[in-house]
C-alpha positions as CSV (number, residue, x, y, z in Angstrom):
1,X,0.1,0.1,-0.1
2,X,1.4,3.7,-1.0
3,X,0.1,6.6,0.4
4,X,-0.5,9.9,-1.3
5,X,1.0,13.0,0.3
6,X,-1.5,15.7,0.9
7,X,-0.4,19.1,0.2
8,X,-2.8,21.5,2.1
9,X,-2.1,25.7,2.5
10,X,-1.7,27.3,5.8
11,X,-4.1,29.9,4.9
12,X,-7.0,28.5,6.5
13,X,-5.2,27.9,9.8
14,X,-6.9,31.0,11.3
15,X,-10.4,30.0,9.8
16,X,-11.5,26.9,11.8
17,X,-12.5,26.9,15.2
18,X,-10.0,24.9,16.9
19,X,-6.9,26.7,15.5
20,X,-8.3,30.3,16.7
21,X,-9.3,28.5,20.3
22,X,-5.5,27.7,20.0
23,X,-4.0,31.4,18.7
24,X,-6.8,32.7,21.1
25,X,-6.4,30.8,24.5
26,X,-10.1,30.8,24.7
27,X,-13.2,28.9,24.0
28,X,-15.4,30.5,21.1
29,X,-17.7,31.9,23.7
30,X,-14.7,34.1,24.8
31,X,-13.3,35.2,21.5
32,X,-15.0,38.8,21.8
33,X,-13.4,39.5,25.1
34,X,-10.1,37.9,24.4
35,X,-10.1,40.2,21.0
36,X,-11.0,43.2,22.9
37,X,-8.4,43.0,25.3
38,X,-6.2,42.4,22.8
39,X,-7.1,45.5,20.9
40,X,-6.7,47.4,24.2
41,X,-3.2,45.7,24.6
42,X,-2.7,47.3,20.9
43,X,-3.7,50.7,22.0
44,X,-1.5,50.9,24.9
45,X,1.2,49.6,23.0
46,X,0.4,52.4,20.5
47,X,0.1,55.0,23.1
48,X,3.5,54.2,24.5
49,X,5.3,54.0,21.3
50,X,3.9,57.8,20.5
51,X,5.3,58.7,24.7
52,X,1.7,59.9,24.8
53,X,-0.4,59.1,28.1
54,X,-2.7,56.6,26.5
55,X,-6.6,57.5,25.6
56,X,-8.7,54.7,25.0
57,X,-12.2,54.4,24.0
58,X,-14.1,50.9,24.1
59,X,-17.5,51.0,22.6
60,X,-19.8,47.7,22.8
61,X,-23.0,47.3,21.2
62,X,-25.1,44.4,20.2
63,X,-23.7,44.6,16.7
64,X,-20.3,44.7,17.7
65,X,-17.8,46.7,19.5
66,X,-15.1,49.6,18.6
67,X,-11.4,50.7,20.3
68,X,-10.3,53.9,19.2
69,X,-6.9,55.4,20.7
70,X,-4.3,58.2,20.3
71,X,-1.3,56.4,18.8
72,X,0.3,56.8,15.9
73,X,-1.7,54.5,14.0
74,X,-0.8,51.5,11.9
75,X,0.7,52.1,8.7
76,X,-1.0,51.2,5.4
77,X,1.3,48.2,4.4
78,X,1.1,47.0,8.3
79,X,-2.7,46.0,7.1
80,X,-2.4,45.0,3.7
81,X,0.3,42.3,5.3
82,X,-1.9,41.5,8.0
83,X,-4.3,39.9,5.8
84,X,-1.7,37.7,4.1
85,X,-2.3,34.4,6.2
86,X,0.6,32.8,4.8
87,X,3.1,35.4,6.9
88,X,3.3,36.9,9.9
89,X,3.7,40.5,10.3
90,X,4.6,42.4,14.0
91,X,6.3,45.6,15.0
92,X,7.0,43.3,18.3
93,X,8.3,40.2,17.2
94,X,11.3,40.6,17.8
95,X,11.0,42.2,21.1
96,X,10.6,41.3,24.8
97,X,8.0,42.7,26.6
98,X,7.4,42.0,30.2
99,X,3.5,42.3,30.1
100,X,1.5,42.0,26.4
101,X,1.9,39.5,23.7
102,X,4.7,39.6,20.7
103,X,3.4,36.6,18.9
104,X,2.8,38.9,15.6
105,X,-0.8,36.9,14.7
106,X,-3.0,39.3,16.5
107,X,-4.8,41.2,13.7
108,X,-4.7,37.8,11.6
109,X,-7.0,36.5,14.7
110,X,-9.0,40.0,14.9
111,X,-9.6,39.9,11.2
112,X,-10.5,36.0,10.9
113,X,-12.3,35.4,14.6
114,X,-15.6,37.2,13.9
115,X,-16.0,35.3,10.4
116,X,-15.3,31.7,12.4
117,X,-17.8,32.7,15.1
118,X,-21.0,34.1,12.9
119,X,-20.2,33.3,9.5
120,X,-19.8,37.1,8.8
121,X,-16.9,39.5,8.7
122,X,-17.5,43.3,8.7
123,X,-14.4,45.3,10.1
124,X,-13.6,49.0,9.6
125,X,-10.2,50.3,10.7
126,X,-9.4,54.5,10.8
127,X,-6.0,55.2,10.8
128,X,-3.3,57.7,9.5
129,X,-6.0,59.4,7.2
130,X,-7.4,56.5,5.7
131,X,-10.5,54.1,6.1
132,X,-10.0,50.4,5.4
133,X,-13.0,48.3,5.2
134,X,-12.1,44.7,5.5
135,X,-14.3,41.8,4.9
136,X,-13.1,38.0,5.3
137,X,-14.6,34.4,3.9
138,X,-13.4,31.7,2.5
139,X,-13.4,30.5,-1.0
140,X,-14.5,26.9,-0.9
141,X,-13.1,26.2,-4.3
142,X,-9.3,27.6,-3.5
143,X,-9.4,26.6,-0.4
144,X,-8.0,30.0,0.9
145,X,-8.9,33.0,2.7
146,X,-11.2,35.4,0.5
147,X,-10.2,39.0,2.0
148,X,-11.5,42.1,0.5
149,X,-10.0,45.3,1.1
150,X,-11.6,48.9,0.4
151,X,-9.6,51.8,1.4
152,X,-10.7,55.6,1.2
153,X,-8.2,58.3,1.7
154,X,-9.2,61.8,3.4
155,X,-9.9,61.2,6.6
156,X,-8.5,63.2,9.8
157,X,-5.3,61.5,10.8
158,X,-5.2,61.2,14.6
159,X,-4.9,57.6,16.2
160,X,-6.4,54.1,15.4
161,X,-10.2,53.2,15.4
162,X,-11.0,49.5,14.3
163,X,-14.7,48.3,14.2
164,X,-15.5,44.7,14.3
165,X,-19.6,43.7,13.3
166,X,-19.9,41.0,16.0
167,X,-23.4,40.3,16.0
168,X,-24.2,39.4,19.8
169,X,-20.6,39.9,21.2
170,X,-21.7,42.4,23.8
171,X,-23.0,39.1,25.8
172,X,-19.4,38.2,26.0
173,X,-17.7,41.2,26.3
174,X,-20.0,42.2,29.6
175,X,-18.5,39.4,31.5
């Protein structure tokens, strides 16, 4: 008997519940709260990097949640590169921090988790004068992430605001 070797893209690893459980370190019901914490941690990092006293605004609704900070903003190339699930992109990957993560996968998890949890993904990132609208899905024929990024320029350039459409996430974030 001989076995055939199968080649599977690693791009879909973030698009399964079991992989996201490992990446996030929690079960599906806790994902919204864990991701909200990650976004707040990233906002603290950004404010520290800018040498500013952190100003972080968190809004939680039944449709999803939003985190806004006063940091320097996420560069467009970082957003674009974070949508490539075949690589890791991080400004922290090579540095040791005492209290916050450095895995370089936070944005990848933020983009994928709402889709895996609810079958929908509507994310907006306002940063550095741009509005990035991100829609995440899976191409079932190609077995690859299907990601649509639309960018609009000309907005105010202060800080970063990330909005995640995630129906019913408020319940998980309020615990």
